[in-house]
N, C-alpha and C positions, 0 to 999 in steps of 0.2 A: 390279491396282488401276486405277481410273479417276479422272480429275480432272473435277470439275464445279463449278458455281456454285449456291449456294443461292437459289431464287427465291421460296420460300414455305413454309408450314406446312400440315399436315394435322391437323385436330382431330377427335377422336372421343370422344364421351361414353360409348359402349358399345363394349366390345372384349373379347377373350379375356382371361382372368385372367393369362396369362403376358405380356400386353402392357401391363398397368397400370404407370403410371410411366414409360413409354416415349414419347419425343417423336418424331414423324415430320416429315421436311422433304421438300420438292419440290426435286430437284437437277437442273438442266439439264446434260446431258452432249452429247458429240458425236453420240450415238445417240438423243438425245431425252430427255424428262423421265423422272425416276426418283423413286419414293417410297422414302426410306431412313430407317432408324432412327438417330437421332442419338446418338452415344456421347461427344461432346466438347464439347457446348454451342455449336455453330455457329449463326449467324444469317443473316438475309437479306443477300445480297451477298457472303458469305464464299466463297472458293475452297476447295474441300475435296477429300480423298481418299476414294474409295469402295471397299469390298470387296463382292463379290457372292457368291452361292451358299452353300455350306456354311460358308465362312469367316465370312460375315456372321452367320449364326445363332449361331455360337460366340461372337461378340463380344456378342451379346445374350442370353446365358445360355440358349442352346438355344431361343430363341423362334422361331416360324416366319416369319422375315424373309429376303428374298433380297437386301437391300442395306443396308449400314450405313456411316455417316460415321464415319471412324476418325481423322481428322487435319484440322486447319485449315491450309492452305498459307500460309506467311509470304512466301516468295519463290519464284520459278521461274526457272530458268536453262536455256536451250536452246542447245546447241552446234549451229550451222548449218554444214554442209560447204559449201565453195565450190569 
């Protein structure tokens, strides 16, 4: 899984039948921006968890996607070793 922040949306009036009803978000990650299928109703500014690859397509009913937003992060705690 990856953590990212939603920075925008992708709108498409024409798309494959298997993608109808699917919302796409632009998510900034440490590796750069990713377009991800939204599965949880995330919005601009939300910190989210992404899954990629085969796992992402399974969250999207086998649609041909390679990234999916599967959670909105409420809090994040990092333990820093000193």
